[in-house]
N, C-alpha and C positions, 0 to 999 in steps of 0.2 A: 292461131287459136281463134275460132269464131264465137258467135253467140254474145250474150250480154257481157261476160267476163272479158272476152277478147275486145269488145268495143270499149269497155272502161280502161283497158290497158293502154289505150291510145292516149290517155290523159294522165298528168301527174296527180298525186293524191291531193295536193292542195287545191287544184283546180276542181276536182270532184267535190271537195268539202265546200268550197265557195258556192258552187252551183247548187248543192243540196240546201245550204243555209238560205240562199235567195228563194229557192222553191218553196221551203217551209214558211218563210215570211209571207210570200205571195199567196200561199194556200190559206194562211190565217186570215189575211185581208179579204180573200174571196169569201171565206165563211162569214165574216162580218157583213160583207155586202149582201149576200144572200139573205141573212137574217133581217137586215134593214129593208130589203127590197120586197121579200115575199112573206115573212113571218107576220102573222096577225098579232094584235095586241092581246096579251093574256089577261083574262079577268082577275086572276089571282097571281100576283107577282111571286108570292112565297111558294106556291105550287110550281110555278114555272122554274124558279131557282132550284127547287128540289129535284125536279125532272132533269134539268140540265146537269146538275151535279152528279146525279146517278149515271147519266149518259157519258159524261167526261171520265168518270171513274172506271166505267166498264171499258171504254175505249183505250184509256191508258193502261189498264191492266192487261188487256190482250196485246197491246203494243210491247209491253215489257216481256211478255211470254214469247213473242216472236223474236225479239232482239236476243233474248237469252238462248233460244234454241239455235239461232244462226251463229251467235258468238261461240257457243259450245261446239258447233260443227267445225268452224274455222280453227279453233284452239286445238281440237282433237287432231286435225290434219297437221297442224304445226308440231304437235308432240310426236306424231308418227314420223314426220320428216326428220326431226331431231334423233329419235331412236334408230331410224334407218342409217343414219351416218355412223352411229356407234356400231351397229351390227355389220355394216360394210367394212369399217376399219378393222374390227375384230376378225372378220372372215378373211380379209386380205392378209392380216398378220399372221393368222394360223396357217393359211395356205403357203405363204412365203417361207415359213419356218419348216413346214413338212416337206416341201419339195427339195429341200437341201439334203434329204435322206436319199434321194435318187442317185443312181450312179452317174458319173460325169460322161458326157458334157451336159446332160439334161438338167442337173441341178443348178448350174450356173445360168443356163438359158431361161429356165422357168422362174428362177428367183429374180433375175433381171427384168423379165417381162412383167412380173407382179409388182416390182418396185416402180417401174415406169407407169403402170396402170394406176398405182396409188397416187402417184404425183398428178396424173391427169384428173383423177377424181377430186383431189384437193383443189385443183384449179377450177374444175367444174363447180364445186361448192362456192368458190369465192367469186366466180364470174358474174357479170351483170346480165341482163336479159339478152342483150345482143350477142354476147359471147358464148352463150350456152349451147346453141345448136351445133356449132363447130366442134366443141368438146364432146357432145353426145355422140357425134359421128366418130370422133377419134376414139372414144371409149368403146363403141361397138366394134371397131376394127381390132382394137387391142384385145377385146374378149374373144374374138374369133382366133387371134393369134395364140392366145393362152390355151384355148380349147385344142387347137391343132397341135401345139407343142405338148400338151398333157397327153393327148392320144398317142403321139409318137413315143413319148417316154414311158407310158404305162402299158403299152402293148406287150412288151416282153415280160412285164410283171403282172399280167392280168390275173393269174391264178395264185398270187402271193399275198401275204398280209400287208405288204407295202402298198399294193394298189388300193386296198381297203382303207388304209390309213390316209393316203393322199387324195384320193378321188373326192370324198365328200366336201372338204373345204374348198377345192377348186370349183365344184358344182355350186356351192353357196356363193362364191365370188361372182360367178356368171349370173346367177338368178337375182341376187341382191342389187347388182348394178342396174339391170333392166327394170326391177321393181322400183328402185329409187327414182329413176327418170320418169317412170309413169306416175309415181306419187306427186312429183314436182309439177307435172302437168294437170293433175286432178284439181278441180276448182269446185267451189260451191255451185250447185245447179243454178243456171240463169233464172229459172222460174222462181226460185226462192228469193233471189236478189230483187227481182221485179216486184214480187208481192210485198216484201219488206219495205222497199222504197215507196210503193203505192200506199201502203197502209200508214207510213209516216206522213205522207201528204194528206191522206184522209183524216188522220188525227189532227193535224194542224188546221184543216178546214173546219172540223167539228169544234175545236177550241175557239176559232174565230167566231163561229156561230153562237157559242155559249157565252163567251165573254164580251157581251155587248152592254151598252148603257153604262151604268156605274162600274161594271166589271171590266170595262175597257181599260181601266187604269192598271190592269194586270199585264199590260204589254211588256214591261221590262222582265217580268217573270217568265212570260212565254218565250221571249228572246233567249233567256238563259237556258230554258228547257230545250229550245231548238239547237243552241250551241252544244249542249250535252248530247243530244241525239246525233248531231253531225259528227262529233268526236267519236261516239261509239260506233257509228257506221264506218267511219274512217279506220278505225282499229280493226273491224271486221274485214274490210277490204284489204288492209295491209297484211293481215295474217294469211289472207287468201291469195296473196301475190308473192309467192316465194322466189320468183325469178327476177323481181324488180321492186319489191316493197322495202320499206326502211327497217322492218323487223326481219332480220336474217337468222337462219339457223347456225348454231355454233359449230365451227369446223375444227375445234380443238382436237377432238379424237383422231381425225385424219392427219392433222398437222403433227401430232406427236407420234403417230405411226411413221410417217415419212422421215421425221427427224431421227427416229430411233432404229432405222434399218442397219443391220450389220453389213459389213463389206461382202461383196460377192465372193464366192469360192475362187481362190487364186490358183494359178498354175496354168499349164498349157491346155488343160481340159476346159477352162473357161472361155468358150468360143464366143465370137461376136454375136450379139443378139440381132 
């Protein structure tokens, strides 16, 4: 994965947090240096304080808006990924139950393929970043096998109500699997992340410019603000890193599905998968 998100994926979250905090502090000091170096003495310090206060309020208000927008975007993606797991587990469970209505040996073959597929999807959800590509490839192969087996089983039943009953859940299994993998690869656009980080640094610079003189004693307060901003950005990035972040989507629905599978149809008709 390229772009800004791909570049950030090369680093651990704590490393990004540390770099961001140092950059914010450096930007604040830069703002103070600019004020001392270039700003002229104001004739009326009260007016200057009022102007700086209005500027800081406006900048912090816009920063809060940008953070809220980006956080909402990453949280929505997280909720979508969590909902997709439930949908995929339900689709596989429904398909596995309905294929048992097919005549043998297709009932055992398709049920077995779907059970194996569910176990692969569970492993995919639990895998770390490095393990997911292999499981994506395995899932794609299994979807092709399910599709081929379903076509072979349903060809004689094409004009019957059984085909109408079995086909939709199998299609859902095939569609949701690919959609879930695409959603896991979807990230916050790099342009948004760049603008958000740049505006954080601009805000820190303006704070350094405004909090000079007697106001320079507000350094501990600005440090606390920068720590809060860093933690917020870290949470946004963590939500946006489904394949390696510390905030993981719950795999309980898929785990319960795998644990609750009924035994495959027994007898000579249950051929090897």
